[in-house]
MIDOSE-1310 file (N, C-alpha, C; in nm, 2 decimals, decimal comma, always signed):
residues 279
xxxx	+0,10/-0,11/-0,02/-0,02/-0,01/+0,00/+0,11/+0,12/+0,01; +0,01/+0,24/-0,10/+0,09/+0,34/-0,08/+0,11/+0,40/+0,08; +0,25/+0,46/+0,09/+0,26/+0,53/+0,22/+0,32/+0,66/+0,19; +0,36/+0,71/+0,10/+0,46/+0,86/+0,09/+0,42/+0,90/-0,03
xxxx	+0,41/+1,01/-0,05/+0,39/+1,08/-0,20/+0,46/+1,21/-0,19; +0,57/+1,22/-0,31/+0,61/+1,35/-0,33/+0,56/+1,43/-0,40; +0,54/+1,56/-0,42/+0,45/+1,64/-0,49/+0,53/+1,76/-0,52; +0,55/+1,77/-0,67/+0,62/+1,88/-0,72/+0,56/+2,00/-0,73
xxxx	+0,58/+2,11/-0,63/+0,50/+2,23/-0,64/+0,57/+2,35/-0,73; +0,48/+2,40/-0,80/+0,51/+2,50/-0,87/+0,37/+2,59/-0,90; +0,37/+2,70/-0,98/+0,25/+2,78/-0,99/+0,18/+2,75/-1,17; +0,22/+2,64/-1,22/+0,18/+2,61/-1,34/+0,05/+2,56/-1,33
xxxx	-0,06/+2,58/-1,44/-0,19/+2,48/-1,40/-0,16/+2,36/-1,40; -0,09/+2,26/-1,48/-0,07/+2,15/-1,45/+0,00/+2,09/-1,27; +0,06/+2,20/-1,24/+0,11/+2,18/-1,10/+0,00/+2,23/-0,99; -0,07/+2,32/-1,03/-0,18/+2,33/-0,92/-0,27/+2,21/-0,93
xxxx	-0,34/+2,14/-1,05/-0,39/+2,03/-1,05/-0,33/+1,89/-1,00; -0,20/+1,90/-1,00/-0,10/+1,80/-0,94/-0,15/+1,81/-0,80; -0,14/+1,92/-0,74/-0,15/+1,92/-0,58/-0,25/+1,91/-0,55; -0,36/+1,92/-0,60/-0,53/+1,89/-0,53/-0,53/+1,75/-0,57
xxxx	-0,48/+1,68/-0,65/-0,48/+1,55/-0,69/-0,40/+1,45/-0,57; -0,31/+1,50/-0,54/-0,21/+1,46/-0,45/-0,27/+1,49/-0,33; -0,36/+1,58/-0,27/-0,40/+1,61/-0,16/-0,56/+1,51/-0,14; -0,58/+1,51/-0,27/-0,71/+1,43/-0,24/-0,66/+1,26/-0,23
xxxx	-0,55/+1,21/-0,29/-0,54/+1,09/-0,26/-0,49/+1,05/-0,13; -0,42/+1,16/-0,07/-0,33/+1,16/+0,06/-0,47/+1,13/+0,17; -0,57/+1,20/+0,11/-0,69/+1,23/+0,23/-0,77/+1,05/+0,19; -0,76/+1,02/+0,09/-0,83/+0,88/+0,06/-0,74/+0,77/+0,12
xxxx	-0,62/+0,78/+0,10/-0,53/+0,65/+0,11/-0,46/+0,66/+0,26; -0,43/+0,80/+0,33/-0,37/+0,82/+0,45/-0,22/+0,81/+0,42; -0,17/+0,82/+0,27/-0,04/+0,84/+0,26/-0,01/+1,00/+0,31; +0,12/+0,96/+0,36/+0,21/+1,09/+0,39/+0,26/+1,20/+0,25
xxxx	+0,25/+1,33/+0,28/+0,27/+1,37/+0,17/+0,42/+1,48/+0,22; +0,49/+1,50/+0,11/+0,60/+1,57/+0,10/+0,62/+1,67/-0,02; +0,58/+1,82/+0,02/+0,58/+1,89/-0,12/+0,72/+1,98/-0,12; +0,78/+1,96/-0,23/+0,93/+1,98/-0,29/+0,90/+2,14/-0,35
xxxx	+0,97/+2,21/-0,28/+1,02/+2,36/-0,34/+1,13/+2,36/-0,40; +1,14/+2,36/-0,53/+1,26/+2,37/-0,60/+1,33/+2,53/-0,64; +1,43/+2,55/-0,58/+1,50/+2,70/-0,59/+1,57/+2,71/-0,69; +1,62/+2,59/-0,75/+1,73/+2,57/-0,89/+1,81/+2,70/-0,85
xxxx	+1,92/+2,69/-0,79/+2,01/+2,80/-0,75/+2,13/+2,81/-0,86; +2,15/+2,70/-0,94/+2,25/+2,71/-1,07/+2,16/+2,78/-1,18; +2,03/+2,75/-1,18/+1,97/+2,84/-1,30/+1,97/+3,00/-1,24; +1,92/+2,99/-1,12/+1,90/+3,17/-1,09/+2,02/+3,25/-1,07
xxxx	+2,14/+3,17/-1,05/+2,27/+3,23/-1,00/+2,35/+3,26/-1,11; +2,29/+3,19/-1,26/+2,38/+3,23/-1,38/+2,52/+3,17/-1,35; +2,52/+3,03/-1,29/+2,67/+2,94/-1,25/+2,70/+2,93/-1,39; +2,62/+2,89/-1,47/+2,66/+2,82/-1,60/+2,69/+2,94/-1,68
xxxx	+2,66/+3,05/-1,69/+2,68/+3,15/-1,78/+2,82/+3,23/-1,81; +2,83/+3,23/-1,91/+2,97/+3,31/-1,98/+2,93/+3,47/-1,96; +2,99/+3,53/-1,87/+2,97/+3,71/-1,85/+3,09/+3,75/-1,92; +3,03/+3,86/-2,02/+3,14/+3,94/-2,08/+3,24/+4,01/-1,98
xxxx	+3,32/+4,06/-2,04/+3,43/+4,13/-1,96/+3,36/+4,25/-1,93; +3,34/+4,30/-1,77/+3,33/+4,43/-1,75/+3,15/+4,39/-1,71; +3,09/+4,31/-1,74/+2,92/+4,30/-1,71/+2,91/+4,21/-1,59; +3,02/+4,17/-1,52/+2,99/+4,08/-1,38/+2,88/+4,17/-1,25
xxxx	+2,89/+4,29/-1,26/+2,82/+4,35/-1,19/+2,65/+4,35/-1,21; +2,66/+4,39/-1,35/+2,54/+4,39/-1,40/+2,46/+4,25/-1,37; +2,55/+4,13/-1,41/+2,47/+4,02/-1,42/+2,48/+3,94/-1,25; +2,55/+3,99/-1,15/+2,54/+3,98/-1,01/+2,41/+4,06/-0,96
xxxx	+2,38/+4,17/-1,02/+2,23/+4,24/-0,95/+2,12/+4,16/-1,02; +2,16/+4,12/-1,17/+2,02/+4,06/-1,23/+2,01/+3,93/-1,15; +2,11/+3,85/-1,13/+2,09/+3,71/-1,06/+2,04/+3,76/-0,88; +2,06/+3,86/-0,83/+2,01/+3,86/-0,73/+1,83/+3,90/-0,74
xxxx	+1,81/+3,99/-0,84/+1,65/+4,02/-0,84/+1,61/+3,88/-0,87; +1,66/+3,79/-0,97/+1,56/+3,68/-1,01/+1,59/+3,57/-0,89; +1,67/+3,57/-0,81/+1,67/+3,49/-0,70/+1,55/+3,52/-0,59; +1,54/+3,68/-0,57/+1,43/+3,71/-0,49/+1,31/+3,69/-0,54
xxxx	+1,28/+3,71/-0,67/+1,14/+3,65/-0,75/+1,13/+3,52/-0,72; +1,22/+3,43/-0,76/+1,20/+3,26/-0,75/+1,15/+3,24/-0,60; +1,23/+3,34/-0,48/+1,18/+3,30/-0,35/+1,04/+3,36/-0,31; +0,99/+3,46/-0,34/+0,85/+3,51/-0,33/+0,78/+3,43/-0,44
xxxx	+0,79/+3,35/-0,57/+0,69/+3,26/-0,61/+0,66/+3,17/-0,53; +0,80/+3,09/-0,46/+0,80/+3,01/-0,38/+0,71/+3,02/-0,27; +0,71/+3,13/-0,20/+0,63/+3,16/-0,10/+0,47/+3,15/-0,14; +0,44/+3,21/-0,21/+0,32/+3,24/-0,31/+0,24/+3,10/-0,31
xxxx	+0,34/+3,00/-0,40/+0,30/+2,87/-0,40/+0,26/+2,81/-0,30; +0,37/+2,80/-0,18/+0,35/+2,72/-0,06/+0,20/+2,79/+0,03; +0,18/+2,91/+0,01/+0,08/+2,94/+0,09/-0,05/+2,90/+0,01; -0,05/+2,90/-0,13/-0,16/+2,85/-0,17/-0,19/+2,73/-0,16
xxxx	-0,09/+2,65/-0,14/-0,12/+2,48/-0,10/-0,13/+2,48/+0,04; -0,11/+2,54/+0,12/-0,14/+2,52/+0,29/-0,30/+2,56/+0,27; -0,34/+2,65/+0,19/-0,49/+2,71/+0,21/-0,57/+2,61/+0,16; -0,50/+2,56/+0,05/-0,61/+2,44/-0,01/-0,61/+2,31/+0,09
xxxx	-0,50/+2,31/+0,13/-0,47/+2,19/+0,23/-0,58/+2,16/+0,34; -0,60/+2,28/+0,40/-0,68/+2,29/+0,49/-0,60/+2,23/+0,63; -0,69/+2,14/+0,68/-0,64/+2,06/+0,80/-0,54/+1,93/+0,79; -0,52/+1,89/+0,62/-0,43/+1,80/+0,60/-0,27/+1,87/+0,62
xxxx	-0,22/+1,82/+0,69/-0,07/+1,80/+0,72/+0,03/+1,76/+0,63; +0,10/+1,86/+0,58/+0,24/+1,81/+0,50/+0,37/+1,85/+0,49; +0,47/+1,79/+0,47/+0,59/+1,81/+0,51/+0,65/+1,90/+0,41; +0,72/+2,01/+0,40/+0,76/+2,10/+0,31/+0,92/+2,06/+0,32
xxxx	+0,97/+2,04/+0,18/+1,16/+2,05/+0,14/+1,16/+2,13/+0,06; +1,28/+2,22/+0,08/+1,33/+2,30/-0,01/+1,47/+2,24/-0,07; +1,48/+2,23/-0,21/+1,61/+2,22/-0,24/+1,67/+2,31/-0,33; +1,80/+2,32/-0,35/+1,84/+2,46/-0,45/+1,92/+2,35/-0,58
xxxx	+1,89/+2,24/-0,58/+1,98/+2,20/-0,72/+1,88/+2,21/-0,86; +1,92/+2,14/-0,96/+1,83/+2,17/-1,07/+1,71/+2,07/-1,04; +1,60/+2,09/-1,11/+1,46/+2,01/-1,09/+1,48/+1,86/-1,10; +1,56/+1,81/-1,18/+1,57/+1,69/-1,22/+1,65/+1,64/-1,09
xxxx	+1,77/+1,71/-1,05/+1,85/+1,61/-0,93/+1,76/+1,63/-0,79; +1,71/+1,73/-0,78/+1,62/+1,79/-0,68/+1,50/+1,64/-0,64; +1,43/+1,62/-0,77/+1,33/+1,52/-0,75/+1,39/+1,38/-0,75; +1,49/+1,34/-0,84/+1,56/+1,23/-0,85/+1,60/+1,19/-0,67
xxxx	+1,66/+1,29/-0,62/+1,71/+1,26/-0,47/+1,58/+1,26/-0,38; +1,49/+1,34/-0,40/+1,39/+1,35/-0,27/+1,26/+1,22/-0,32; +1,26/+1,19/-0,43/+1,18/+1,06/-0,50/+1,22/+0,95/-0,44; +1,35/+0,93/-0,42/+1,39/+0,79/-0,36/+1,35/+0,75/-0,24
xxxx	+1,32/+0,84/-0,17/+1,25/+0,83/-0,02/+1,09/+0,82/-0,02; +1,01/+0,79/-0,14/+0,88/+0,81/-0,16/+0,84/+0,68/-0,25; +0,68/+0,67/-0,24/+0,66/+0,57/-0,33/+0,61/+0,62/-0,44; +0,60/+0,72/-0,47/+0,52/+0,78/-0,59/+0,52/+0,95/-0,60
xxxx	+0,57/+1,00/-0,71/+0,60/+1,15/-0,74/+0,46/+1,17/-0,86; +0,42/+1,30/-0,79/+0,32/+1,33/-0,85/+0,35/+1,49/-0,90; +0,34/+1,50/-1,03/+0,40/+1,61/-1,08/+0,29/+1,67/-1,20; +0,28/+1,81/-1,19/+0,22/+1,86/-1,35/+0,29/+1,84/-1,45
xxxx	+0,20/+1,77/-1,54/+0,22/+1,78/-1,72/+0,34/+1,90/-1,76; +0,29/+2,00/-1,72/+0,36/+2,15/-1,76/+0,44/+2,20/-1,64; +0,48/+2,14/-1,54/+0,56/+2,20/-1,43/+0,70/+2,25/-1,47; +0,72/+2,34/-1,44/+0,84/+2,44/-1,46/+0,95/+2,43/-1,35
xxxx	+0,89/+2,42/-1,25/+0,97/+2,41/-1,13/+1,09/+2,52/-1,13; +1,03/+2,64/-1,17/+1,14/+2,76/-1,17/+1,21/+2,79/-1,30; +1,19/+2,69/-1,40/+1,25/+2,71/-1,53/+1,14/+2,79/-1,63; +1,22/+2,77/-1,76/+1,11/+2,84/-1,87/+1,00/+2,77/-1,85
xxxx	+0,90/+2,82/-1,96/+0,79/+2,74/-1,97/+0,78/+2,63/-2,06; +0,72/+2,54/-2,08/+0,74/+2,41/-2,15/+0,66/+2,47/-2,29; +0,77/+2,43/-2,39/+0,69/+2,50/-2,53/+0,59/+2,40/-2,56; +0,63/+2,26/-2,53/+0,51/+2,18/-2,59/+0,41/+2,13/-2,49
xxxx	+0,41/+2,19/-2,35/+0,30/+2,13/-2,26/+0,37/+2,05/-2,19; +0,47/+1,99/-2,21/+0,53/+1,87/-2,14/+0,65/+1,91/-2,09; +0,66/+1,85/-1,95/+0,79/+1,91/-1,88/+0,89/+1,82/-1,92; +1,02/+1,87/-1,95/+1,12/+1,79/-1,97/+1,19/+1,72/-1,86
xxxx	+1,17/+1,77/-1,75/+1,19/+1,68/-1,60/+1,12/+1,56/-1,59; +1,00/+1,54/-1,67/+0,95/+1,41/-1,67/+1,02/+1,31/-1,72; +1,09/+1,33/-1,86/+1,17/+1,26/-1,92/+1,31/+1,20/-1,82; +1,37/+1,30/-1,76/+1,48/+1,25/-1,68/+1,42/+1,17/-1,56
xxxx	+1,29/+1,19/-1,50/+1,27/+1,11/-1,41/+1,23/+0,96/-1,47; +1,17/+0,97/-1,55/+1,11/+0,81/-1,63/+1,28/+0,77/-1,68; +1,37/+0,83/-1,71/+1,49/+0,77/-1,77/+1,58/+0,73/-1,65; +1,60/+0,81/-1,53/+1,70/+0,77/-1,41/+1,63/+0,77/-1,30
xxxx	+1,51/+0,77/-1,28/+1,45/+0,76/-1,15/+1,39/+0,59/-1,13; +1,37/+0,56/-1,03/+1,33/+0,42/-1,00/+1,16/+0,44/-0,95; +1,12/+0,54/-0,94/+0,99/+0,55/-0,89/+0,85/+0,58/-0,98; +0,75/+0,52/-0,96/+0,64/+0,58/-1,06/+0,63/+0,72/-1,03
xxxx	+0,55/+0,75/-1,16/+0,47/+0,89/-1,17/+0,35/+0,93/-1,19; +0,30/+0,99/-1,14/+0,15/+1,06/-1,15/+0,13/+1,17/-1,22; +0,16/+1,16/-1,36/+0,16/+1,30/-1,41/+0,02/+1,36/-1,44; -0,03/+1,47/-1,40/-0,13/+1,53/-1,40/-0,14/+1,66/-1,50
xxxx	-0,23/+1,67/-1,59/-0,25/+1,77/-1,71/-0,32/+1,88/-1,61; -0,31/+2,00/-1,69/-0,41/+2,12/-1,60/-0,54/+2,10/-1,63; -0,63/+2,14/-1,55/-0,76/+2,14/-1,54/-0,84/+2,05/-1,49; -0,78/+1,94/-1,39/-0,83/+1,83/-1,38/-0,88/+1,83/-1,24
xxxx	-1,02/+1,81/-1,23/-1,09/+1,79/-1,10/-1,05/+1,68/-1,01; -1,02/+1,71/-0,89/-0,98/+1,60/-0,79/-1,10/+1,56/-0,73; -1,22/+1,59/-0,75/-1,32/+1,55/-0,65/-1,38/+1,42/-0,64; -1,35/+1,35/-0,73/-1,37/+1,20/-0,78/-1,28/+1,10/-0,70
xxxx	-1,15/+1,19/-0,65/-1,06/+1,10/-0,60/-1,08/+1,14/-0,42; -1,17/+1,22/-0,39/-1,18/+1,25/-0,27/-1,20/+1,14/-0,15; -1,14/+1,20/-0,02/-1,14/+1,08/+0,09/-1,26/+1,05/+0,13; -1,29/+0,93/+0,15/-1,42/+0,84/+0,20/-1,50/+0,80/+0,09
xxxx	-1,44/+0,84/-0,05/-1,53/+0,81/-0,15/-1,46/+0,68/-0,23; -1,55/+0,63/-0,32/-1,48/+0,50/-0,43/-1,46/+0,61/-0,54; -1,36/+0,58/-0,62/-1,35/+0,65/-0,78/-1,48/+0,65/-0,85; -1,52/+0,77/-0,86/-1,66/+0,75/-0,95/-1,63/+0,73/-1,09
xxxx	-1,48/+0,73/-1,13/-1,45/+0,67/-1,25/-1,38/+0,55/-1,24; -1,38/+0,49/-1,36/-1,31/+0,33/-1,37/-1,13/+0,39/-1,42; -1,04/+0,31/-1,36/-0,90/+0,32/-1,42/-0,88/+0,27/-1,51; -0,82/+0,33/-1,64/-0,79/+0,26/-1,73/-0,66/+0,19/-1,75
xxxx	-0,63/+0,08/-1,79/-0,49/+0,04/-1,78/-0,44/-0,04/-1,92; -0,32/+0,02/-1,96/-0,28/-0,06/-2,10/-0,15/-0,15/-2,09; -0,17/-0,24/-2,16/-0,06/-0,34/-2,12/-0,02/-0,42/-2,29; +0,11/-0,39/-2,31/+0,14/-0,43/-2,42/+0,24/-0,52/-2,44
xxxx	+0,26/-0,61/-2,31/+0,34/-0,71/-2,28/+0,50/-0,69/-2,27; +0,52/-0,53/-2,27/+0,68/-0,48/-2,26/+0,71/-0,53/-2,11; +0,83/-0,49/-2,07/+0,87/-0,53/-1,96/+0,84/-0,39/-1,86; +0,81/-0,28/-1,90/+0,77/-0,14/-1,86/+0,63/-0,17/-1,82
xxxx	+0,59/-0,24/-1,90/+0,42/-0,26/-1,88/+0,40/-0,33/-1,77; +0,46/-0,45/-1,75/+0,47/-0,52/-1,66/+0,48/-0,49/-1,51; +0,58/-0,41/-1,54/+0,66/-0,36/-1,41/+0,56/-0,23/-1,34; +0,50/-0,17/-1,42/+0,40/-0,04/-1,41/+0,28/-0,14/-1,34
xxxx	+0,24/-0,22/-1,41/+0,10/-0,31/-1,36/+0,13/-0,36/-1,22; +0,23/-0,40/-1,19/+0,27/-0,47/-1,07/+0,29/-0,37/-0,94; +0,33/-0,25/-0,96/+0,37/-0,14/-0,89/+0,24/-0,10/-0,85; +0,17/-0,06/-0,96/+0,04/+0,01/-0,94/-0,08/-0,08/-0,84
xxxx	-0,06/-0,21/-0,87/-0,13/-0,30/-0,78/-0,10/-0,31/-0,67; +0,04/-0,31/-0,62/+0,09/-0,32/-0,50/+0,07/-0,18/-0,43; +0,07/-0,07/-0,49/+0,02/+0,06/-0,44/-0,10/+0,06/-0,37; -0,20/+0,00/-0,43/-0,32/-0,01/-0,40/-0,44/+0,11/-0,45
xxxx	-0,38/+0,18/-0,54/-0,42/+0,31/-0,55/-0,57/+0,29/-0,61; -0,62/+0,16/-0,68/-0,74/+0,15/-0,73/-0,82/-0,01/-0,64; -0,79/+0,00/-0,51/-0,85/-0,09/-0,45/-1,00/-0,08/-0,42; -1,06/-0,16/-0,46/-1,21/-0,17/-0,43/-1,27/-0,08/-0,55
xxxx	-1,19/-0,04/-0,66/-1,24/+0,05/-0,77/-1,26/-0,03/-0,87; -1,32/+0,00/-0,99/-1,35/-0,03/-1,13/-1,23/-0,03/-1,21; -1,17/-0,12/-1,26/-1,06/-0,12/-1,36/-1,05/-0,20/-1,49; -1,06/-0,12/-1,58/-1,08/-0,20/-1,72/-0,93/-0,19/-1,78
xxxx	-0,88/-0,32/-1,82/-0,73/-0,35/-1,89/-0,75/-0,37/-2,02; -0,66/-0,32/-2,12/-0,68/-0,32/-2,27/-0,53/-0,39/-2,28; -0,56/-0,53/-2,33/-0,44/-0,61/-2,37/-0,41/-0,58/-2,53; -0,28/-0,52/-2,53/-0,25/-0,53/-2,72/-0,17/-0,63/-2,72
xxxx	-0,11/-0,74/-2,66/-0,05/-0,82/-2,70/-0,11/-0,98/-2,70; -0,07/-1,06/-2,79/-0,13/-1,19/-2,81/-0,06/-1,28/-2,71; +0,07/-1,25/-2,66/+0,14/-1,32/-2,57/+0,10/-1,34/-2,45; +0,00/-1,25/-2,38/-0,06/-1,29/-2,28/-0,21/-1,31/-2,27
xxxx	-0,25/-1,36/-2,16/-0,40/-1,38/-2,13/-0,46/-1,25/-2,07; -0,55/-1,20/-2,14/-0,61/-1,08/-2,06/-0,71/-1,16/-1,94; -0,72/-1,27/-1,93/-0,80/-1,36/-1,81/-0,71/-1,38/-1,70; -0,59/-1,40/-1,74/-0,48/-1,41/-1,64/-0,45/-1,26/-1,56
xxxx	-0,44/-1,17/-1,64/-0,42/-1,04/-1,60/-0,55/-0,99/-1,50; -0,66/-1,02/-1,55/-0,76/-0,99/-1,46/-0,76/-1,05/-1,34; -0,74/-1,18/-1,37/-0,72/-1,27/-1,19/-0,63/-1,19/-1,13; -0,53/-1,14/-1,17/-0,42/-1,07/-1,09/-0,48/-0,96/-1,05
xxxx	-0,55/-0,85/-1,11/-0,58/-0,74/-1,07/-0,69/-0,77/-0,95; -0,77/-0,87/-0,95/-0,87/-0,91/-0,88/-0,80/-0,97/-0,73; -0,69/-1,04/-0,73/-0,64/-1,06/-0,65/-0,59/-0,93/-0,54; -0,55/-0,86/-0,59/-0,51/-0,72/-0,55/-0,64/-0,63/-0,54
xxxx	-0,74/-0,70/-0,53/-0,87/-0,60/-0,47/-0,95/-0,53/-0,57; -0,92/-0,56/-0,68/-1,00/-0,44/-0,79/-1,08/-0,53/-0,85; -1,20/-0,44/-0,87/-1,31/-0,48/-0,96/-1,25/-0,49/-1,11; -1,19/-0,57/-1,19/-1,11/-0,56/-1,29/-1,18/-0,64/-1,40
xxxx	-1,20/-0,56/-1,53/-1,22/-0,66/-1,65/-1,11/-0,62/-1,76; -1,08/-0,72/-1,81/-0,96/-0,71/-1,90/-0,99/-0,80/-2,04; -0,95/-0,71/-2,15/-1,00/-0,71/-2,29/-0,87/-0,73/-2,38; -0,87/-0,82/-2,48/-0,75/-0,82/-2,56/-0,82/-0,75/-2,69
xxxx	-0,72/-0,64/-2,72/-0,77/-0,56/-2,84/-0,67/-0,54/-2,95; -0,68/-0,50/-3,05/-0,56/-0,47/-3,17/-0,62/-0,34/-3,22; -0,49/-0,26/-3,26/-0,52/-0,16/-3,31/-0,42/-0,08/-3,27; -0,42/+0,06/-3,32/-0,34/+0,18/-3,25/-0,36/+0,21/-3,10
xxxx	-0,26/+0,15/-3,04/-0,28/+0,17/-2,92/-0,31/+0,34/-2,85; -0,24/+0,44/-2,91/-0,25/+0,56/-2,89/-0,41/+0,60/-2,90; -0,46/+0,57/-3,02/-0,58/+0,65/-3,07/-0,70/+0,57/-2,96; -0,68/+0,42/-2,96/-0,78/+0,35/-2,86/-0,79/+0,37/-2,72
xxxx	-0,67/+0,40/-2,66/-0,68/+0,46/-2,52/-0,68/+0,56/-2,53; -0,67/+0,70/-2,61/-0,71/+0,80/-2,59/-0,88/+0,80/-2,58; -0,93/+0,75/-2,70/-1,07/+0,74/-2,70/-1,13/+0,67/-2,60; -1,07/+0,56/-2,55/-1,16/+0,50/-2,41/-1,14/+0,59/-2,30
xxxx	-1,04/+0,68/-2,26/-1,00/+0,75/-2,17/-1,11/+0,85/-2,17; -1,15/+0,89/-2,30/-1,25/+1,01/-2,30/-1,38/+0,95/-2,29; -1,41/+0,84/-2,34/-1,53/+0,78/-2,34/-1,58/+0,74/-2,19; -1,49/+0,70/-2,12/-1,55/+0,61/-1,99/-1,61/+0,72/-1,89
xxxx	-1,57/+0,83/-1,86/-1,42/+0,89/-1,86/-1,34/+0,80/-1,78; -1,19/+0,81/-1,77/-1,09/+0,76/-1,69/-1,08/+0,83/-1,57; -1,05/+0,79/-1,47/-1,00/+0,84/-1,37/-0,85/+0,87/-1,37; -0,77/+0,75/-1,39/-0,64/+0,74/-1,42/-0,59/+0,65/-1,55
xxxx	-0,51/+0,67/-1,60/-0,45/+0,60/-1,70/-0,33/+0,54/-1,67; -0,33/+0,43/-1,68/-0,20/+0,34/-1,63/-0,11/+0,29/-1,73; -0,01/+0,32/-1,77/+0,11/+0,26/-1,86/+0,24/+0,26/-1,84; +0,30/+0,15/-1,93/+0,44/+0,16/-1,88/+0,52/+0,27/-2,01
xxxx	+0,64/+0,30/-1,98/+0,70/+0,39/-2,08/+0,77/+0,33/-2,18; +0,77/+0,37/-2,30/+0,85/+0,33/-2,39/+1,00/+0,28/-2,37; +1,02/+0,21/-2,44/+1,17/+0,14/-2,42/+1,24/+0,16/-2,57; +1,33/+0,26/-2,60/+1,38/+0,28/-2,72/+1,50/+0,22/-2,75
xxxx	+1,53/+0,15/-2,85/+1,68/+0,06/-2,88/+1,73/+0,01/-2,76; +1,64/-0,06/-2,68/+1,71/-0,11/-2,57/+1,73/-0,03/-2,45; +1,73/+0,07/-2,42/+1,78/+0,16/-2,36/+1,64/+0,24/-2,28; +1,64/+0,24/-2,16/+1,46/+0,26/-2,09/+1,47/+0,42/-2,11
xxxx	+1,44/+0,45/-2,22/+1,44/+0,63/-2,23/+1,32/+0,65/-2,28; +1,24/+0,79/-2,22/+1,14/+0,87/-2,31/+1,19/+0,91/-2,41; +1,12/+0,90/-2,54/+1,18/+0,96/-2,64/+1,02/+1,09/-2,65; +1,07/+1,23/-2,66/+0,93/+1,31/-2,66/+0,86/+1,30/-2,82
xxxx	+0,93/+1,23/-2,90/+0,83/+1,16/-3,02/+0,77/+1,05/-3,02; +0,79/+0,97/-2,90/+0,73/+0,84/-2,88/+0,57/+0,83/-2,86; +0,51/+0,72/-2,88/+0,41/+0,70/-2,82/+0,34/+0,74/-2,70; +0,44/+0,70/-2,61/+0,45/+0,75/-2,46/+0,41/+0,89/-2,44
xxxx	+0,52/+0,94/-2,52/+0,50/+1,13/-2,52/+0,37/+1,16/-2,54; +0,33/+1,10/-2,63/+0,19/+1,17/-2,76/+0,06/+1,13/-2,62; +0,11/+1,02/-2,56/-0,02/+0,99/-2,47/-0,03/+1,09/-2,33; +0,12/+1,12/-2,31/+0,13/+1,20/-2,22/+0,07/+1,34/-2,22
xxxx	+0,08/+1,38/-2,34/+0,04/+1,55/-2,39/-0,10/+1,53/-2,40; -0,13/+1,43/-2,45/-0,28/+1,42/-2,49/-0,37/+1,35/-2,40; -0,34/+1,31/-2,28/-0,45/+1,23/-2,22/-0,52/+1,33/-2,14; -0,65/+1,31/-2,14/-0,78/+1,38/-2,07/-0,77/+1,36/-1,90
xxxx	-0,68/+1,28/-1,86/-0,68/+1,22/-1,72/-0,53/+1,24/-1,66; -0,51/+1,21/-1,56/-0,35/+1,18/-1,49/-0,31/+1,07/-1,56; -0,19/+1,02/-1,56/-0,12/+0,92/-1,61/-0,03/+0,87/-1,52; -0,06/+0,73/-1,48/+0,04/+0,67/-1,37/+0,13/+0,59/-1,49
xxx	+0,24/+0,65/-1,46/+0,37/+0,59/-1,55/+0,49/+0,55/-1,50; +0,55/+0,44/-1,53/+0,67/+0,36/-1,49/+0,73/+0,32/-1,60; +0,90/+0,36/-1,57/+1,00/+0,32/-1,69/+1,03/+0,16/-1,69
């Protein structure tokens, strides 16, 4: 069962939705939450920037102003989180590394990392709406992610309620898909909930996968399907509508790495619901 959640806090729309989803899941499961504030000192101090001769004083003043702005933004984000949390207690951790390093380090001590799909964590905006930090976490991290798109309402995940929408699980027979299925089941995020599994491979039995999920307390149904997984999953997630989409990250050329032109990335960008994903 899930015991701890790491929440990446910033002020992007996806991160605000992720915050609400994390709080709702914590209330429902009893998991402890750690909210991570990333100040990214290497970025705000310009440590890697080449400074022209005679411009060091200007660069120093500019970086001081940038650091002050980052601190003020972090304070606002944290205040908003505490207001939304109400009586829900959560721990706050501040780290000064780059976002990828900070999340990898803190994530090792938690069961699940929840992050907004567009989370910048102090960096520039995501041009395509998908945070590059997510790629680093899937490539180098050992923990599953819950990637939350902007505009998601968390009411159907509220404490004391069963999920009002089913969970949709994708299975393609890959090692990543099998690992993701196992860790999702072990965390108990869909215990006593309706689950629909779509099996895109002929090598496994949907009935066996269904029995596995039922053993872990889910009201599961599994179906063998053929066709374009991207289109089928998106259509199914919208029509149910799904509370969560569960899938394993692509493995390209034998290297566990999310390629932002891959089917995984396209699903992350387009999913109408939070995506539980593991590499």
